C-alpha positions in Angstrom: 20.4 94.9 -95.1 23.9 94.8 -93.6 25.4 98.0 -92.4 28.4 99.4 -94.2 31.6 97.7 -93.2 35.2 98.9 -93.1 37.3 98.5 -96.3 38.9 95.4 -94.7 36.3 93.6 -92.6 38.0 92.0 -89.5 35.4 89.3 -89.6 36.7 88.1 -92.9 40.2 87.6 -91.4 38.6 85.7 -88.5 36.5 83.5 -90.7 39.2 82.6 -93.3 42.7 81.4 -92.6 43.7 81.9 -96.2 42.6 85.5 -96.1 44.8 86.1 -93.1 47.9 84.6 -94.7 47.2 86.5 -97.9 47.0 89.9 -96.1 50.5 89.2 -94.6 51.8 88.2 -98.1 50.3 91.3 -99.7 51.9 93.5 -97.1 55.3 91.9 -97.8 54.8 92.4 -101.5 53.8 96.1 -100.9 57.0 96.7 -98.9 59.1 95.0 -101.6 57.4 97.1 -104.3 58.0 100.4 -102.6 61.7 99.5 -102.0 62.1 98.6 -105.7 60.2 101.8 -106.8 62.3 104.1 -104.7 65.6 102.4 -105.7 64.6 102.5 -109.4 63.5 106.1 -109.2 66.8 107.1 -107.5 68.8 105.3 -110.2 66.8 106.7 -113.1 67.0 110.2 -111.7 70.8 109.8 -111.4 71.0 108.4 -114.9 69.0 111.2 -116.6 70.6 114.0 -114.6 74.1 112.8 -115.5 73.3 112.3 -119.1 72.0 115.9 -119.4 74.5 117.7 -117.2 77.7 115.7 -117.5 78.7 114.9 -121.2 81.7 113.0 -119.9 79.5 110.3 -118.3 77.3 109.4 -121.3 78.8 105.9 -122.0 77.2 102.6 -121.1 80.2 101.8 -118.9 79.8 105.0 -116.8 76.1 104.4 -116.3 76.3 100.6 -115.8 75.4 100.8 -112.2 72.4 103.0 -112.8 71.2 100.9 -115.7 71.6 97.7 -113.7 69.7 99.1 -110.7 66.9 100.3 -113.0 66.7 97.0 -114.8 66.7 95.0 -111.5 64.0 97.3 -110.0 61.8 97.0 -113.0 62.2 93.2 -113.1 61.6 93.0 -109.4 58.4 95.0 -109.6 57.2 92.9 -112.5 57.9 89.7 -110.7 56.2 90.9 -107.6 53.2 92.0 -109.5 53.0 88.6 -111.2 53.5 86.5 -108.1 51.1 88.7 -106.1 48.4 88.1 -108.7 49.0 84.3 -108.7 49.0 84.2 -104.9 46.0 86.5 -104.8 43.9 84.3 -107.1 44.8 81.2 -105.2 44.1 82.8 -101.8 40.8 84.2 -103.2 39.6 80.8 -104.3 40.7 79.2 -101.0 39.0 82.0 -99.0 35.8 81.7 -101.0 35.7 78.0 -100.5 36.3 78.4 -96.7 33.5 81.0 -96.4 31.1 78.9 -98.6 31.7 75.8 -96.6 31.3 77.7 -93.3 28.1 79.3 -94.5 26.7 76.0 -95.8 27.7 74.2 -92.6 25.9 76.9 -90.6 22.7 76.8 -92.8 22.5 73.0 -92.8 23.3 72.6 -89.1 19.9 72.1 -87.5 21.3 73.1 -84.1 22.3 76.5 -85.5 19.7 77.2 -88.2 16.1 76.1 -87.6 13.9 74.9 -90.5 11.8 78.1 -90.5 14.8 80.4 -90.5 16.3 78.4 -93.3 13.1 78.6 -95.3 13.0 82.3 -94.8 16.6 82.9 -95.8 16.8 80.2 -98.5 16.7 82.3 -101.6 19.1 85.0 -100.5 21.5 82.5 -98.9 21.5 80.6 -102.1 22.5 83.6 -104.1 25.2 84.9 -101.8 26.9 81.6 -101.2 26.9 80.4 -104.8 27.0 83.3 -107.3 27.7 86.3 -105.0 30.8 84.9 -103.3 32.4 84.2 -106.7 32.8 88.0 -107.0 34.8 88.1 -103.8 37.7 87.0 -106.0 38.0 90.5 -107.5 38.1 92.0 -104.0 40.8 89.7 -102.6 43.0 89.7 -105.7 42.5 93.3 -106.8 41.0 95.6 -104.2 42.7 94.3 -101.1 46.3 94.5 -102.5 45.5 98.1 -103.6 44.2 98.9 -100.2 47.3 97.5 -98.5 49.5 99.3 -101.0 47.8 102.6 -100.1 48.4 102.0 -96.4 52.1 101.0 -96.9 53.4 102.4 -100.2 51.7 105.9 -100.3 53.1 107.1 -96.8 56.6 105.8 -97.7 56.6 107.5 -101.1 55.3 110.7 -99.6 58.1 110.6 -97.0 60.8 110.1 -99.7 59.1 112.9 -101.7 59.3 115.3 -98.7 62.9 114.4 -98.3 63.6 115.0 -101.9 61.5 118.2 -102.4 59.3 119.4 -99.6 57.1 121.5 -101.8 56.2 118.6 -104.1 55.5 116.5 -101.0 53.2 119.2 -99.6 51.3 119.4 -102.9 50.8 115.6 -102.8 49.6 115.7 -99.2 47.1 118.4 -100.0 45.7 116.7 -103.2 45.8 113.1 -102.0 42.6 113.4 -99.9 40.6 114.4 -103.0 40.7 110.9 -104.4 39.3 109.1 -101.3 36.7 111.9 -100.8 35.3 111.3 -104.3 35.6 107.5 -103.8 33.4 107.8 -100.7 30.8 110.0 -102.6 30.8 107.5 -105.5 30.5 104.6 -103.1 27.4 106.1 -101.4 25.8 106.3 -104.9 26.7 102.7 -105.9 26.0 101.0 -102.6 22.3 100.9 -103.0 22.6 100.0 -106.7 24.8 97.0 -105.8 22.4 95.9 -103.1 19.4 96.2 -105.5 21.3 94.1 -108.1 22.0 91.4 -105.4 18.3 91.4 -104.4 17.3 91.1 -108.1 19.6 88.1 -108.4 18.1 86.5 -105.3 14.6 86.9 -106.6 15.5 85.5 -110.0 17.3 82.5 -108.4 14.3 81.9 -106.2 11.9 82.0 -109.1 14.0 79.6 -111.2 14.4 77.2 -108.3 10.6 77.2 -107.7 10.0 76.8 -111.4 12.3 73.8 -111.8 10.8 72.2 -108.7 7.3 72.5 -110.0 8.1 72.0 -113.7 6.8 68.4 -113.9 3.5 69.5 -112.4 3.3 72.5 -114.7 4.0 70.3 -117.8 1.4 67.8 -116.7 -1.2 70.7 -116.5 0.0 72.2 -119.8 1.1 75.4 -118.1 4.9 75.1 -118.5 5.1 78.4 -120.5 3.1 80.4 -117.9 6.0 81.6 -115.7 8.2 82.6 -118.6 6.9 86.2 -118.5 7.8 86.5 -114.8 11.3 85.2 -115.4 11.8 87.6 -118.3 10.6 90.5 -116.1 13.1 89.5 -113.4 15.9 89.2 -116.0 15.1 92.6 -117.3 15.2 94.1 -113.8 18.6 92.5 -113.2 19.9 93.8 -116.6 18.9 97.4 -115.7 20.4 97.3 -112.3 23.7 95.8 -113.7 23.9 98.4 -116.5 23.3 101.2 -114.0 26.1 100.0 -111.8 28.4 99.7 -114.8 27.6 103.3 -115.9 28.5 104.6 -112.5 31.7 102.5 -112.5 32.9 103.9 -115.9 32.2 107.5 -114.9 33.7 107.2 -111.5 36.9 105.6 -112.9 37.2 108.5 -115.3 36.8 111.0 -112.5 39.4 109.4 -110.3 41.9 109.2 -113.2 41.3 112.8 -113.9 42.0 113.8 -110.3 45.2 111.8 -110.2 46.4 113.3 -113.5 45.7 116.9 -112.4 47.4 116.3 -109.1 50.6 115.0 -110.8 50.4 117.9 -113.3 50.5 120.4 -110.3 53.6 118.7 -109.1 55.2 118.8 -112.6 54.3 122.5 -113.1 55.9 123.4 -109.7 59.0 121.4 -110.5 59.3 122.9 -114.0 59.0 126.5 -112.9 61.6 126.0 -110.2 64.0 124.3 -112.6 63.6 127.2 -115.0 64.5 129.7 -112.3 67.3 127.5 -110.9 65.7 127.0 -107.5 66.3 123.2 -107.4 68.7 120.7 -108.9 67.9 118.6 -112.0 68.4 115.4 -110.0 66.0 116.4 -107.3 63.4 117.6 -109.9 63.6 114.4 -111.9 63.4 112.2 -108.7 60.4 114.1 -107.3 58.6 113.9 -110.7 59.2 110.2 -111.0 58.0 109.5 -107.5 54.8 111.7 -107.7 52.7 109.3 -109.8 53.8 106.4 -107.5 52.1 108.2 -104.6 48.8 108.3 -106.4 49.0 104.9 -108.0 47.6 102.8 -105.1 44.6 105.1 -104.8 44.0 104.9 -108.5 44.1 101.1 -108.3 41.6 101.2 -105.5 39.3 103.3 -107.6 39.7 100.9 -110.6 39.0 97.8 -108.4 36.4 99.3 -106.2 33.4 98.6 -108.4 34.7 95.2 -109.4 34.7 94.2 -105.7 31.4 95.7 -104.7 29.3 92.7 -105.4 31.8 90.4 -103.6 32.0 92.6 -100.6 28.2 92.8 -100.3 28.0 89.0 -100.6 30.8 88.5 -98.1 29.0 90.9 -95.6 25.9 88.7 -95.9 27.8 85.5 -95.5 29.6 86.9 -92.4 26.3 88.1 -91.0 25.1 84.5 -91.3 28.1 83.2 -89.4 27.8 86.0 -86.8 24.1 85.2 -86.3 24.9 81.5 -85.8 27.7 82.4 -83.3 25.3 84.6 -81.4 22.9 81.6 -81.0 25.6 79.5 -79.2 25.1 75.8 -78.9 24.1 74.3 -75.6 26.6 72.3 -73.6 24.5 70.4 -71.0 24.1 66.7 -71.1 20.9 64.8 -70.3 19.8 61.2 -70.2 16.5 61.0 -72.2 15.7 57.4 -71.2 13.0 57.3 -68.6 12.6 61.1 -68.7 9.4 63.0 -69.3 9.2 65.8 -71.8 7.5 68.9 -70.6 5.9 71.4 -73.0 5.5 74.6 -71.0 3.4 77.3 -72.8 5.1 76.6 -76.1 4.3 79.2 -78.8 5.8 79.9 -82.2 4.8 82.9 -84.4 5.3 82.3 -88.1 4.3 84.2 -91.2 0.6 83.2 -90.8 0.4 83.8 -87.0 0.8 81.6 -83.9 0.9 77.9 -84.5 0.9 76.6 -81.8 0.5 79.0 -78.9 0.2 78.4 -75.1 0.6 74.6 -75.5 1.4 72.8 -72.3 1.6 69.0 -72.0 3.6 66.3 -70.3 4.8 63.4 -72.5 5.8 60.4 -70.4 8.0 57.4 -71.2 6.3 54.1 -71.6 3.3 55.7 -73.4 2.3 56.1 -77.0 1.5 59.8 -77.3 -0.4 61.0 -80.4 -0.3 64.6 -81.5 -3.3 65.4 -83.6 -5.3 68.4 -84.9 -6.2 70.3 -88.1 -3.6 71.3 -90.6 -1.7 74.4 -89.8 -2.0 74.2 -86.0 1.8 73.5 -85.5 2.1 69.7 -85.1 5.4 69.5 -87.0 6.5 72.6 -85.2 6.1 70.8 -81.9 8.5 68.1 -83.1 11.0 70.8 -84.2 10.7 72.4 -80.8 11.3 69.0 -79.0 14.3 68.4 -81.2 15.6 71.9 -80.5 15.5 72.9 -84.2 12.9 75.6 -83.6 13.4 78.8 -81.8 10.4 79.4 -79.5 8.7 82.8 -79.2 7.0 81.7 -76.0 7.5 79.0 -73.4 10.0 76.2 -73.2 10.6 72.5 -73.7 12.2 70.7 -70.8 13.8 67.3 -70.4 14.5 66.5 -66.7 14.0 70.2 -65.9 16.7 71.3 -68.5 15.6 73.5 -71.4 16.2 71.8 -74.7 18.0 74.9 -76.1 20.6 74.4 -73.4 21.4 70.8 -74.3 24.4 69.7 -76.3 22.8 68.9 -79.7 25.1 66.0 -80.7 24.6 64.2 -77.4 20.8 64.9 -77.5 20.3 63.9 -81.1 22.1 60.6 -80.5 19.2 59.6 -78.2 16.5 60.3 -80.7 15.1 58.5 -83.7 13.1 60.9 -85.9 10.9 60.1 -88.9 9.9 63.3 -90.7 7.2 63.6 -93.3 9.8 63.5 -96.1 12.4 60.9 -95.0 16.0 61.3 -96.1 16.9 58.9 -98.8 20.2 59.4 -100.6 21.7 58.0 -103.8 23.1 54.6 -102.9 22.1 51.1 -102.1 19.1 50.1 -99.9 21.5 48.8 -97.3 23.4 52.1 -97.2 20.1 54.0 -96.7 19.1 51.7 -93.9 22.3 52.4 -92.1 22.4 56.1 -93.1 22.6 57.3 -89.5 24.6 54.4 -88.1 24.9 50.6 -88.0 21.7 48.8 -86.8 21.5 45.5 -84.9 20.7 42.7 -87.3 17.9 41.2 -85.2 16.2 44.5 -84.6 16.5 45.3 -88.4 14.9 42.0 -89.3 12.0 42.6 -86.8 11.6 46.2 -88.1 11.4 45.0 -91.7 8.6 42.6 -90.8 6.7 45.2 -88.8 6.9 47.7 -91.7 6.4 45.0 -94.3 9.7 46.1 -95.9 10.7 42.4 -96.2 8.0 42.2 -98.9 9.5 45.1 -100.7 13.0 43.6 -100.6 11.6 40.4 -102.2 10.4 42.4 -105.2 13.7 44.3 -105.7 16.1 42.9 -108.3 19.2 42.9 -106.0 17.6 43.1 -102.6 19.6 45.2 -100.2 22.2 45.9 -102.9 19.6 47.5 -105.2 20.7 51.1 -105.9 18.4 54.0 -105.4 18.4 57.4 -107.0 18.1 60.8 -105.3 15.1 61.0 -103.0 14.4 57.3 -103.4 14.0 57.1 -107.1 13.4 53.4 -107.8 10.9 53.0 -105.0 7.2 54.0 -104.8 6.0 56.4 -102.1 4.8 53.5 -99.9 8.0 51.6 -100.3 10.1 54.7 -99.4 7.9 55.1 -96.3 8.5 51.4 -95.3 12.3 51.8 -95.8 12.3 54.9 -93.5 10.1 53.1 -90.9 12.4 50.2 -90.9 15.4 52.5 -90.2 13.5 54.2 -87.4 12.0 51.1 -85.7 15.3 49.3 -85.8 17.0 52.0 -83.8 17.6 51.8 -80.1 17.1 55.4 -79.1 14.9 56.0 -76.1 12.9 58.8 -77.8 11.0 58.2 -81.0 9.4 61.1 -83.0 7.3 60.0 -86.0 5.5 62.4 -88.3 2.6 60.6 -90.1 4.3 57.2 -90.0 1.3 55.4 -91.5 1.1 57.7 -94.6 1.1 55.8 -97.9 0.5 52.5 -96.0 -2.4 50.1 -96.3 -4.5 49.4 -93.2 -2.9 46.1 -92.4 0.7 47.5 -92.6 -0.4 50.5 -90.5 -1.7 48.3 -87.8 1.5 46.3 -87.7 3.5 49.6 -87.4 1.4 50.9 -84.6 1.8 47.5 -82.8 5.5 47.9 -83.1 5.4 51.4 -81.7 3.3 50.2 -78.8 5.8 47.5 -78.1 8.6 50.1 -78.0 6.6 52.2 -75.7 5.9 49.3 -73.4 9.6 48.6 -73.3 10.1 52.0 -71.8 10.7 54.3 -74.8 9.1 57.7 -75.2 7.1 57.4 -78.5 5.4 60.5 -80.0 3.4 60.2 -83.2 1.7 62.8 -85.3 -1.3 61.3 -87.0 -4.8 62.2 -88.4 -5.9 58.5 -88.6 -8.7 57.7 -86.2 -7.4 54.1 -85.9 -4.0 55.4 -84.8 -5.4 57.9 -82.4 -7.6 55.2 -80.8 -4.5 53.2 -79.8 -2.9 56.2 -78.0 -2.2 56.2 -74.3 -2.1 60.0 -74.4 -3.5 62.4 -77.0 -2.3 66.0 -77.4 -4.9 67.6 -79.5 -4.4 71.0 -81.0 -7.8 72.7 -81.3 -9.1 74.2 -84.5 -9.4 77.7 -82.9 -5.6 78.0 -83.2 -6.0 78.0 -87.0 -8.6 80.7 -86.7 -6.4 82.7 -84.4 -3.4 82.3 -86.7 -5.4 83.6 -89.7 -6.3 86.7 -87.8 -2.8 87.6 -86.7 
């Protein structure tokens, strides 16, 4: 859980340019508002005092100046309130978009957030970046202007009040701290409630995402109604936490309004008694009485907006924590030439939820050889690929290329020298041709040769529009084997000196698998570093070098 931040988190201003500009605009609006308030109060006090004490000046002509100043002041305050609200809403939406894009860029950047970290933080990150940040609009458009108003308007009003009537100013100074004190006490009560509500939303979102992902399987098994009770329980928990927060919000709002009303009443009683005994002028008394509520107004607005903004502030804290964590893990800057270089695994170990997988792994992977990584499920084969790519933070050991740790390499330069085929290849909505060149243009000759090696030319012959055939999300329109052949074609047609292939022969028949392995051997003989994860004995038999993860690692992981 994030520690409690200041009312205006400096990290928010650093992360959002729109928020910085809005703070400046809000400060300008606050200064304009206090000037209009004081000018209007002075004119209104002069108008009322003259109407009461000077019968000769009770015509519209005599009071034209006072009436004009009051009207202009009221119009100016109304216009500033309107434009501040408009600017606030626009700035809030722009700031939310900036934070959301920054968070998503961080979460989806493999050089900053590894797959395991993303899997662990997925549900909570989904909640705060989508639903949670929307509540930041109330903070930026309501709470922040009230906060700046308190910092600018209240001291100026108190200064004018002291100049007008020192005793009223002293009463305001003494009673003002009561409102923030009670706000702090109320905030301590509501902080945990807000966090619990956000956690309940995260769990509900995670449950719904998992349910939608597995819904086809559940329907096929006739168990689609099974998770309904769990979803209902999560919804009831969210309802209770939300209603608890609302009860505190309504009660705290009443308490703050009562404190402000009693404080103004003390000022009014003091002024009334001194007017009765002739200890102050009517003009001074009216001016002090008009200005008194203005001193408390920003604090009352903060109290009214505080609970509206709590959800957004909590979500913003989490998003800013994500950005801070990514900044702490700075990207490497060193360059390396992968071609012709050996890859050294030096005591590599990764500790996950189920223990170490792998641990203490050391191996040298040389260029010009076909290296096969094999072993039982759960021993960390895919984790080794993530470590070589620099996508996995290691708990032990290092991965070196030319004696340089992978974590110190510039990701963009390093990735450009790698062709990677994961277990679930990326296929986006678009044509077959667009998916083949998803990561960049490919040489025509190499593409044709790769199509033959992966038997994708046979797939194209069966497609209605060939390379112009449109595919859906995840490769809808192709079978699992056809999707694998498309991804293999894209990988084999590349020119990168380092190839990483995770189960490349999955979903392929034996003849096609043999052709793919032959193509990989040819790439290795041409000088490339080719690393393949595979369980197939026929594939392992073709290897120049085998890195076998022993079964005891699985047993050790289960004991940790």
